[in-house]
N, C-alpha and C positions, 0 to 999 in steps of 0.2 A: 503493500500499499504505499510506505513512505518514498519507494522508487518512483513511483508513478506520479508522486507530486513533485519530484525534482526535475528541471529541465533536462534533457538529455542535448549532447553535444553533436549537432548535426554535420558539422562542417567536414567529417570525414567522407562524405558522399561527393562533396564537392572535391576533395582532395583526388578521390579516385578517378572521377572525371577529367581533372586537369591531367592526371599523370597518364590515361590512357590516350588521350588525344595528343600528347608529346610522344608517347611511345608509337602510335600510329605515324606520326609524322618521322621519327627516328627510323622505323620499319621501311618507310616509303625510300628514305634517303639511302639507307643500306641496300636495299632492293638493287634501285638503281645503279648504285655502287658495283655491286657485284654482276649486274648483268653486261656491264661495259666490255668490250674486248681490251682494252686498255685502261687500267683504274685512274680515276681522274683526283688527284690529292684535293681539289677545291671541293668535290662533292664530301668527301671526307670530313674537311674541317667545318662543314655545315652541322655535322653531329655534335661535335664537342658542346655548343653553347646550349642546344636544347638537351642534352644529357645532364647538363647542370642545372638546368630550371627543373628536370625532374629530382634531381638530388635534394634541391631546395625545398621542394614540396614535400617531399619524403621526410627530411630532418623535422621541418617544423611540424609535420602531423604526429611524429614521433614523440618529440617534446611536448606538444599539446596533452597527447594519450596519457603521459606521466603525470599529468595536472589534471585530468579530467576525472570527474566523480562518478557519472553516470554516462555511458556509452550507448549507442542505438544497438549494438549486439556487442557479443565477447570482446572484450578488449585485446584476448590473444588472437581472435581471428582479424581484428582489425590490423593489429602489427603485423601479423603474417601475410594479410593481403599487400600492404603497402610495401613489405619486402620483397614479397615476389615479382611485383611489377617494378621496383628499383632495380632488381637483379637482371629482368628482361633489359632494361636500358643499359645497363652496365655491360650486359653480353653483346649488344648491338654494336656498342662503341669498341668495346675490347677486340671484336673479331675485325671490324675495320682498320682499327690501330694496329694489328698485328701485320697487314698488308702493308702498311708505312714503316714499321719498325723492321720488318723482313726485306724491304726492298722488293717487294714483288710487282711485277707489271704485267705478267701474262696471266690471262682470265685462269681462275680456279674453277676447273668442272665441277657442276652441281652446286656450287654455291648459291648461284642465282635461284635455283630450284627450293633450297632450303630457306633462303632467305623469303622468298614468295610465300611459303608455309607460314613463317613465322608472322609476317605481314597479315595473313588472311586469319591467323588465329588473334591477332591483336584486335582484328576488326570485329570477331565474335565476340570477345571479351568485352568490346566497348557496348555492344548491343545488351549484353547482361548488365554492366555496371550503371548504364544508364537508367536502368529501371530498378535497381537494387534498393534504393530508398523508399519507394513502393511496396518493397515485398512482393513485386511480380515476378514470379520464378520463371526464368527463361532457360529450363532444361536443356532442349534441344541445341543451344548454342554452346552450353557446357560440353555436351556429347561432342558436338563438331570439333570443340578444342581438342578433345582426347583423339578422335578420329583423323584430325591432323597430324597430331602427334604420333601416330602409328605410321602414317604416311612418311612423315619425316624420317622415322627409321629405317623405312625401306630405301629411301632417296638415300641415306647415310650410308647403307651397306653397299648399294652400287657405287657410290662415290669412292669408298674405301676399295672396293675391288677393282675398278679402273684405274685408280690412283697406284695401287701395287703392281698393277700390269702395265701400265704405259710410264709412269716416271721413273727415270733410270739415275737422275741424281739424288741421291739418298738426303743430303741436306734440304733440297726442295721438297723431298717428299715429306719429311717431317713439318716443315712450315706449313704445307698446305694442309697435311692430316689435322695440325693443331687448329687451324681456321675452321675445319669442317667439324671438327668436334666441337667447336665452342658454338656454332649455329646450331647443330644438332641438341646441344645443352640449351640454347635459348628456347628451343620449341619445348623441351621437358620443362622450363620453367613456366612457359604459358600452361602447360597442362596443370602444373602445381597451382598457379593462381585460379584455374578454373575450379578444381578440387577445393581449395578454400572457399569458394562460393558456394559449391554444392554443400560443404559443410555449414555453411551460414543458412541455407535454405533448411537444413534438417533440422537444426537446433532451434530455428524459429518458425517452424510451420505448426 
């Protein structure tokens, strides 16, 4: 009864929405980057300020969470969802950053396909997060994120198979393998975010 009389801090829903918009922007930039036959450093540089804005939202939300008495749902789930979304941004930046650090100029096969899957996963998450405040369950979109992660697993296996078959330079192989692994991990993080949202649905149904 007392909890119902206390005002709930609702700004977390705005944080989620702002972060997913930024993540879609990052995923679009990353996908365009990995689709190019020759990687363009100017495209990569566009990612850094967007990821920084995502970090700022995440940090403010977590600080607010530590001070909030009543939250719209379990604070552990709020923290987990914020962290999962922030991780996706870190991975997108990290994968493109590796291209710059490793001085890779030739296109990494299948990186475009993996980045396309991540972009679609983020779009599906965006639909879910848009209606999270209204407790409007979008189970199909959460399932779509998981199905896309399974697709990413298949793409990643094919990518490794072709990489070990065709790449003769062991140093180049290691570099490219790491970037592909990061993108596959980014897809995993999208599924992890969907899992958190599903847990929120179950706890609040």
